[in-house]
FIFITOR-399560 format. One line per 3 residues: their letters; for each residue x, y, z of C-alpha. Coordinates in nm, 3 decimals. Example, Ala and Ser with C-alpha at 12.3 -4.5 7.8 and 13.67 -1.06 7.14 Angstrom:
# residues 2
as = 1.230,-0.450,0.780; 1.367,-0.106,0.714;
//
This chain:
# residues 475
xxx = 1.956,2.695,1.083; 1.696,2.954,1.088; 1.376,2.884,0.885;
xxx = 1.462,2.930,0.499; 1.116,3.071,0.433; 0.974,3.029,0.081;
xxx = 1.308,2.842,-0.011; 1.223,2.575,0.242; 0.932,2.443,0.010;
xxx = 1.144,2.393,-0.289; 1.273,2.053,-0.205; 0.941,1.900,-0.161;
xxx = 0.787,2.075,-0.453; 1.075,1.955,-0.676; 1.028,1.589,-0.554;
xxx = 0.656,1.619,-0.627; 0.708,1.792,-0.968; 0.981,1.548,-1.081;
xxx = 0.767,1.253,-0.965; 0.479,1.369,-1.171; 0.687,1.460,-1.468;
xxx = 0.905,1.131,-1.488; 0.688,0.892,-1.308; 1.000,0.801,-1.127;
xxx = 0.970,0.830,-0.749; 1.338,0.741,-0.640; 1.511,1.009,-0.865;
xxx = 1.251,1.268,-0.763; 1.320,1.207,-0.394; 1.683,1.215,-0.425;
xxx = 1.657,1.550,-0.624; 1.457,1.707,-0.330; 1.712,1.578,-0.097;
xxx = 2.001,1.709,-0.285; 1.846,2.054,-0.350; 1.748,2.057,0.032;
xxx = 2.123,2.014,0.144; 2.220,2.286,-0.090; 1.970,2.536,0.069;
xxx = 2.078,2.422,0.410; 2.408,2.584,0.353; 2.630,2.371,0.106;
xxx = 2.874,2.604,-0.070; 2.809,2.439,-0.422; 2.600,2.154,-0.572;
xxx = 2.885,1.915,-0.529; 2.930,1.992,-0.168; 2.549,1.950,-0.131;
xxx = 2.568,1.611,-0.318; 2.817,1.498,-0.051; 2.584,1.617,0.231;
xxx = 2.285,1.463,0.058; 2.460,1.117,0.055; 2.581,1.157,0.410;
xxx = 2.205,1.241,0.509; 2.093,0.925,0.346; 2.344,0.716,0.532;
xxx = 2.248,0.896,0.838; 1.905,0.768,0.824; 2.035,0.427,0.886;
xxx = 2.189,0.551,1.223; 1.833,0.549,1.355; 1.746,0.200,1.489;
xxx = 1.371,0.256,1.424; 1.429,0.358,1.063; 1.660,0.062,1.008;
xxx = 1.401,-0.184,1.153; 1.124,-0.067,0.918; 1.363,-0.084,0.616;
xxx = 1.452,-0.438,0.722; 1.071,-0.517,0.763; 1.008,-0.451,0.395;
xxx = 1.296,-0.675,0.292; 1.156,-0.965,0.518; 0.819,-0.922,0.386;
xxx = 0.967,-0.989,0.042; 1.129,-1.309,0.153; 0.788,-1.412,0.312;
xxx = 0.595,-1.362,-0.002; 0.852,-1.549,-0.206; 0.875,-1.863,0.017;
xxx = 0.486,-1.860,0.019; 0.492,-1.872,-0.354; 0.762,-2.116,-0.393;
xxx = 0.657,-2.364,-0.149; 0.297,-2.381,-0.281; 0.143,-2.222,0.026;
xxx = -0.073,-1.970,-0.182; -0.158,-2.246,-0.429; -0.270,-2.490,-0.146;
xxx = -0.485,-2.211,-0.013; -0.646,-2.151,-0.348; -0.709,-2.514,-0.409;
xxx = -0.861,-2.558,-0.046; -1.106,-2.283,-0.142; -1.188,-2.468,-0.463;
xxx = -1.264,-2.789,-0.302; -1.479,-2.654,-0.052; -1.757,-2.606,-0.336;
xxx = -1.893,-2.294,-0.167; -1.943,-2.105,-0.469; -2.257,-2.235,-0.658;
xxx = -2.376,-1.904,-0.824; -2.258,-1.555,-0.938; -2.332,-1.374,-0.637;
xxx = -2.115,-1.598,-0.427; -1.827,-1.581,-0.670; -1.837,-1.223,-0.627;
xxx = -1.830,-1.248,-0.251; -1.541,-1.494,-0.279; -1.335,-1.229,-0.482;
xxx = -1.420,-0.960,-0.223; -1.349,-1.194,0.092; -1.011,-1.304,-0.056;
xxx = -0.914,-0.957,-0.094; -1.004,-0.890,0.274; -0.805,-1.192,0.416;
xxx = -0.490,-1.166,0.213; -0.371,-0.842,0.333; 0.004,-0.884,0.342;
xxx = 0.077,-0.707,-0.007; -0.155,-0.552,-0.255; -0.021,-0.716,-0.574;
xxx = -0.038,-1.078,-0.394; -0.401,-0.988,-0.288; -0.483,-0.910,-0.664;
xxx = -0.293,-1.224,-0.807; -0.461,-1.453,-0.557; -0.809,-1.327,-0.569;
xxx = -0.799,-1.319,-0.949; -0.666,-1.651,-0.999; -0.929,-1.790,-0.765;
xxx = -1.228,-1.611,-0.887; -1.173,-1.544,-1.266; -1.282,-1.900,-1.384;
xxx = -1.581,-1.865,-1.162; -1.682,-1.522,-1.313; -1.643,-1.671,-1.661;
xxx = -1.859,-1.953,-1.559; -2.134,-1.752,-1.420; -2.117,-1.489,-1.702;
xxx = -2.003,-1.211,-1.484; -1.799,-0.936,-1.665; -1.413,-0.950,-1.605;
xxx = -1.428,-0.569,-1.556; -1.646,-0.631,-1.227; -1.380,-0.884,-1.105;
xxx = -1.102,-0.632,-1.186; -1.303,-0.353,-0.989; -1.384,-0.584,-0.694;
xxx = -1.016,-0.703,-0.639; -0.885,-0.360,-0.685; -1.131,-0.210,-0.416;
xxx = -1.001,-0.492,-0.182; -0.610,-0.470,-0.223; -0.464,-0.124,-0.158;
xxx = -0.782,-0.001,0.035; -0.746,-0.308,0.279; -0.364,-0.307,0.293;
xxx = -0.368,0.051,0.423; -0.613,-0.029,0.707; -0.369,-0.305,0.834;
xxx = -0.053,-0.184,1.043; 0.090,-0.546,1.035; 0.218,-0.547,0.677;
xxx = 0.446,-0.363,0.435; 0.228,-0.080,0.397; 0.184,-0.023,0.773;
xxx = 0.569,-0.055,0.823; 0.647,0.183,0.538; 0.401,0.456,0.691;
xxx = 0.523,0.393,1.060; 0.874,0.454,0.919; 0.765,0.767,0.769;
xxx = 0.592,0.881,1.081; 0.903,0.819,1.281; 1.092,1.049,1.067;
xxx = 0.847,1.337,1.153; 0.812,1.518,1.495; 0.522,1.278,1.598;
xxx = 0.601,1.128,1.942; 0.420,0.804,1.894; 0.394,0.694,1.553;
xxx = 0.207,0.360,1.614; -0.066,0.509,1.818; -0.115,0.786,1.552;
xxx = -0.145,0.548,1.275; -0.391,0.327,1.466; -0.605,0.652,1.548;
xxx = -0.586,0.738,1.164; -0.732,0.382,1.038; -1.102,0.494,1.127;
xxx = -1.039,0.833,0.960; -0.888,0.695,0.636; -1.216,0.752,0.495;
xxx = -1.159,0.671,0.116; -1.025,0.309,0.193; -1.319,0.239,0.422;
xxx = -1.574,0.368,0.177; -1.413,0.182,-0.109; -1.419,-0.145,0.063;
xxx = -1.778,-0.096,0.181; -1.895,0.037,-0.161; -1.758,-0.294,-0.317;
xxx = -1.963,-0.489,-0.069; -2.272,-0.284,-0.158; -2.214,-0.342,-0.523;
xxx = -2.234,-0.709,-0.473; -2.514,-0.706,-0.215; -2.741,-0.493,-0.426;
xxx = -2.607,-0.581,-0.781; -2.533,-0.217,-0.860; -2.381,-0.154,-1.205;
xxx = -2.304,0.224,-1.281; -2.236,0.341,-1.627; -1.983,0.135,-1.840;
xxx = -2.004,-0.143,-1.597; -2.362,-0.188,-1.673; -2.282,-0.221,-2.041;
xxx = -1.994,-0.466,-1.967; -2.218,-0.681,-1.751; -2.479,-0.681,-2.033;
xxx = -2.203,-0.775,-2.301; -2.088,-1.081,-2.070; -2.450,-1.204,-2.015;
xxx = -2.465,-1.220,-2.394; -2.165,-1.457,-2.398; -1.885,-1.210,-2.506;
xxx = -1.603,-1.178,-2.235; -1.448,-0.886,-2.396; -1.547,-0.599,-2.612;
xxx = -1.462,-0.647,-2.987; -1.088,-0.511,-3.036; -1.013,-0.525,-2.655;
xxx = -0.685,-0.677,-2.563; -0.678,-0.846,-2.220; -0.389,-0.704,-2.008;
xxx = -0.285,-1.052,-1.909; 0.050,-1.186,-1.821; 0.007,-1.567,-1.812;
xxx = 0.338,-1.616,-1.621; 0.243,-1.354,-1.364; -0.098,-1.485,-1.310;
xxx = 0.000,-1.852,-1.290; 0.319,-1.766,-1.083; 0.185,-1.949,-0.783;
xxx = 0.139,-2.283,-0.969; 0.462,-2.233,-1.158; 0.673,-2.147,-0.878;
xxx = 0.558,-2.440,-0.666; 0.739,-2.764,-0.726; 0.564,-3.082,-0.788;
xxx = 0.590,-3.190,-0.432; 0.473,-2.850,-0.310; 0.164,-2.888,-0.545;
xxx = 0.075,-3.232,-0.409; 0.134,-3.168,-0.037; 0.096,-2.799,0.047;
xxx = -0.233,-2.715,0.207; -0.392,-2.389,0.346; -0.194,-2.401,0.664;
xxx = 0.143,-2.323,0.489; -0.013,-1.971,0.413; -0.235,-1.922,0.717;
xxx = -0.024,-2.022,1.012; 0.256,-1.767,0.918; -0.020,-1.505,0.894;
xxx = -0.162,-1.600,1.233; 0.188,-1.586,1.397; 0.251,-1.237,1.258;
xxx = -0.087,-1.103,1.391; -0.023,-1.266,1.728; 0.331,-1.153,1.774;
xxx = 0.269,-0.777,1.717; 0.094,-0.736,2.049; 0.336,-0.945,2.213;
xxx = 0.622,-0.751,2.090; 0.466,-0.438,2.191; 0.412,-0.582,2.546;
xxx = 0.773,-0.698,2.572; 0.926,-0.371,2.437; 0.691,-0.157,2.639;
xxx = 0.764,-0.341,2.969; 0.401,-0.464,3.007; 0.250,-0.152,2.845;
xxx = 0.138,-0.195,2.496; 0.101,0.175,2.422; 0.461,0.233,2.545;
xxx = 0.601,-0.047,2.317; 0.818,0.004,1.999; 0.603,-0.043,1.683;
xxx = 0.911,-0.071,1.462; 1.047,-0.354,1.687; 0.705,-0.523,1.728;
xxx = 0.622,-0.576,1.343; 0.993,-0.666,1.271; 0.984,-0.945,1.532;
xxx = 0.646,-1.058,1.410; 0.736,-1.089,1.037; 1.062,-1.265,1.134;
xxx = 0.862,-1.509,1.347; 0.614,-1.564,1.047; 0.909,-1.623,0.820;
xxx = 1.068,-1.858,1.076; 0.743,-2.058,1.099; 0.703,-2.083,0.732;
xxx = 1.077,-2.208,0.693; 0.989,-2.476,0.958; 0.674,-2.595,0.791;
xxx = 0.842,-2.603,0.454; 1.134,-2.817,0.577; 0.902,-3.035,0.786;
xxx = 0.701,-3.123,0.493; 1.004,-3.163,0.263; 0.885,-2.903,0.024;
xxx = 1.207,-2.709,-0.004; 1.558,-2.771,0.084; 1.746,-2.523,0.323;
xxx = 1.957,-2.387,0.031; 1.636,-2.335,-0.174; 1.479,-2.144,0.122;
xxx = 1.772,-1.911,0.163; 1.797,-1.848,-0.216; 1.438,-1.783,-0.236;
xxx = 1.437,-1.571,0.060; 1.706,-1.344,-0.072; 1.532,-1.323,-0.418;
xxx = 1.227,-1.219,-0.241; 1.400,-0.955,-0.037; 1.542,-0.818,-0.360;
xxx = 1.207,-0.798,-0.502; 1.117,-0.537,-0.245; 1.440,-0.355,-0.258;
xxx = 1.276,-0.046,-0.448; 1.032,-0.021,-0.152; 1.305,-0.016,0.084;
xxx = 1.491,0.262,-0.108; 1.181,0.479,-0.137; 1.148,0.448,0.230;
xxx = 1.516,0.542,0.281; 1.505,0.846,0.039; 1.187,0.968,0.184;
xxx = 1.341,0.957,0.545; 1.634,1.150,0.411; 1.413,1.417,0.250;
xxx = 1.219,1.452,0.572; 1.524,1.499,0.773; 1.640,1.810,0.536;
xxx = 1.308,1.964,0.526; 1.313,1.949,0.908; 1.654,2.110,0.898;
xxx = 1.511,2.394,0.662; 1.177,2.441,0.878; 0.954,2.357,0.596;
xxx = 0.680,2.227,0.830; 0.658,2.527,1.057; 0.678,2.777,0.735;
xxx = 0.403,2.592,0.555; 0.194,2.568,0.860; 0.211,2.929,0.919;
xxx = 0.124,3.011,0.564; -0.175,2.777,0.567; -0.281,2.907,0.898;
xxx = -0.303,3.244,0.766; -0.482,3.191,0.449; -0.659,2.855,0.473;
xxx = -0.962,2.793,0.717; -0.855,2.497,0.955; -1.192,2.334,0.875;
xxx = -1.071,2.294,0.500; -0.734,2.164,0.565; -0.823,1.795,0.600;
xxx = -1.020,1.806,0.269; -0.736,2.001,0.099; -0.478,1.754,0.210;
xxx = -0.678,1.471,0.084; -0.739,1.634,-0.266; -0.359,1.723,-0.292;
xxx = -0.267,1.358,-0.189; -0.520,1.234,-0.455; -0.402,1.446,-0.727;
xxx = -0.034,1.363,-0.655; -0.097,0.981,-0.653; -0.309,1.006,-0.968;
xxx = -0.037,1.175,-1.159; 0.261,0.974,-1.050; 0.066,0.636,-1.022;
xxx = 0.208,0.548,-0.670; 0.047,0.562,-0.345; 0.370,0.482,-0.167;
xxx = 0.542,0.763,-0.340; 0.259,1.000,-0.243; 0.300,0.874,0.125;
xxx = 0.668,0.950,0.112; 0.622,1.302,-0.018; 0.312,1.409,0.174;
xxx = 0.338,1.261,0.525; 0.665,1.458,0.604; 0.476,1.769,0.503;
xxx = 0.131,1.697,0.673; 0.256,1.595,1.023; 0.436,1.917,1.093;
xxx = 0.146,2.124,0.980; -0.083,1.935,1.207; 0.145,1.983,1.506;
xxx = 0.206,2.347,1.431; -0.150,2.431,1.383; -0.285,2.241,1.667;
xxx = -0.487,1.996,1.457; -0.525,1.617,1.525; -0.217,1.450,1.348;
xxx = -0.415,1.136,1.299; -0.692,1.324,1.096; -0.438,1.455,0.857;
xxx = -0.264,1.149,0.837; -0.593,0.977,0.740; -0.626,1.243,0.479;
xxx = -0.300,1.167,0.339; -0.348,0.788,0.321; -0.713,0.812,0.179;
xxx = -0.593,1.065,-0.088; -0.292,0.848,-0.191; -0.505,0.534,-0.231;
xxx = -0.788,0.724,-0.414; -0.555,0.862,-0.664; -0.370,0.541,-0.701;
xxx = -0.716,0.346,-0.726; -0.816,0.588,-1.018; -0.500,0.615,-1.187;
xxx = -0.432,0.428,-1.519; -0.044,0.432,-1.458; -0.077,0.268,-1.117;
xxx = 0.083,-0.055,-1.066; -0.214,-0.204,-0.854; -0.441,-0.091,-1.149;
xxx = -0.226,-0.257,-1.403; -0.202,-0.578,-1.194; -0.580,-0.592,-1.137;
xxx = -0.626,-0.574,-1.501; -0.366,-0.863,-1.550; -0.531,-1.077,-1.278;
xxx = -0.881,-1.034,-1.406; -0.756,-1.089,-1.774; -0.944,-0.790,-1.898;
xxx = -0.844,-0.492,-2.108; -0.671,-0.240,-1.896; -0.865,0.060,-2.032;
xxx = -1.186,-0.116,-2.012; -1.098,-0.161,-1.637; -1.005,0.192,-1.558;
xxx = -1.328,0.334,-1.746; -1.561,0.074,-1.561; -1.390,0.140,-1.218;
xxx = -1.365,0.524,-1.248; -1.743,0.599,-1.143; -1.717,0.385,-0.839;
xxx = -1.385,0.551,-0.736; -1.525,0.894,-0.794; -1.830,0.821,-0.597;
xxx = -1.624,0.691,-0.295; -1.382,0.984,-0.351; -1.661,1.238,-0.332;
xxx = -1.810,1.076,-0.011; -1.455,1.075,0.149; -1.407,1.452,0.066;
xxx = -1.763,1.533,0.221; -1.640,1.336,0.525; -1.310,1.537,0.557;
xxx = -1.515,1.862,0.522; -1.741,1.763,0.809; -1.438,1.625,1.017;
xxx = -1.264,1.944,0.975; -1.578,2.130,1.097; -1.616,1.927,1.389;
x = -1.247,1.914,1.523;
//
């Protein structure tokens, strides 16, 4: 069909508005898709509903999209088996027995490094880093707010920089639904341009190295040095079952036998299998390989290795492995559904010509040099309002990529701006799931965590915005 003009922007705007208003991404994406098919020519809302459902089903007709959705489910199974078999607990115990942490500074570095190493899933990163470091922070009288900040700065910011996890697969799936010819190459090129994530990780390291305490964090540190773990009247946002899930999920045999290898070997296999999969699918050319196929093969291989190790050490029965895998896959079903609906919304916006229309509009009114920082700020505001970086990815990537292609701008730069803005808004938002889990893992009051982290998030966000202004001028 011909471009729908101003009407073409209504579906993504409806998705953004509903997501902000209701804090529910799934209904917002579905509503945007429904409206899009109505505008695309359906005679009435009921016919549009049927077209929307057909459009959602049609997403699964694309092998690449289906592989990415399956990847998210397999990652859920992998995480569940690691917990149930005692692999995560074994890794934690291995760190504790090495006695590397002899002072407060080393305890902080342990929290930071743990966040870097465990990059499969952000909430897993938070829970492991928090369970390892929290007793040490209390022992050396370092505030729990500082722990929450450090692990929050090395969860989502690190996960978005790694293409070999659920975050990478999710965004590769979104890119595959845009006119981008090589999603994997574009994502890889965007990693060094994801300025906020890089700055957040580096700023956390600098905070440790130089002992920086800004504003409310300085007061929290002074309170803790005086022997008070929390402010009077504060309530630690702690879910004992969640923080201790690793120990509770592992059976007695797993807690006795499991070592760090049960967690580390599957990760090593996943990392090694991705380039191998690219080499196979590209007939010897890594750049020509299928990214969705490679990451799916890699995580399946990691899951297979984990199954073999758990059975060889008699930690879990075959029936328990299957049951736990299905339960873990079910845990990431909402992520798969977000991806499915985001791809469907992207399909209908292409049908309406949303990208070319918005690109022409922006090209006529917004200087190209300001577009990267504008995309960063819009993505940041969206993520802050809805409390979801993944929801922001789903909404912004299908909009930003056609704009980049239509205006002749580097797609990797605008992708980096979207990824940065989404993580920035998520990092600063009090309703973000990662912010909440960071408070839980550190056993601190949630509002205290948000208040003490905000100056650091704003500092990194301001520096990132400056970087995008410079990048927009230089391209």
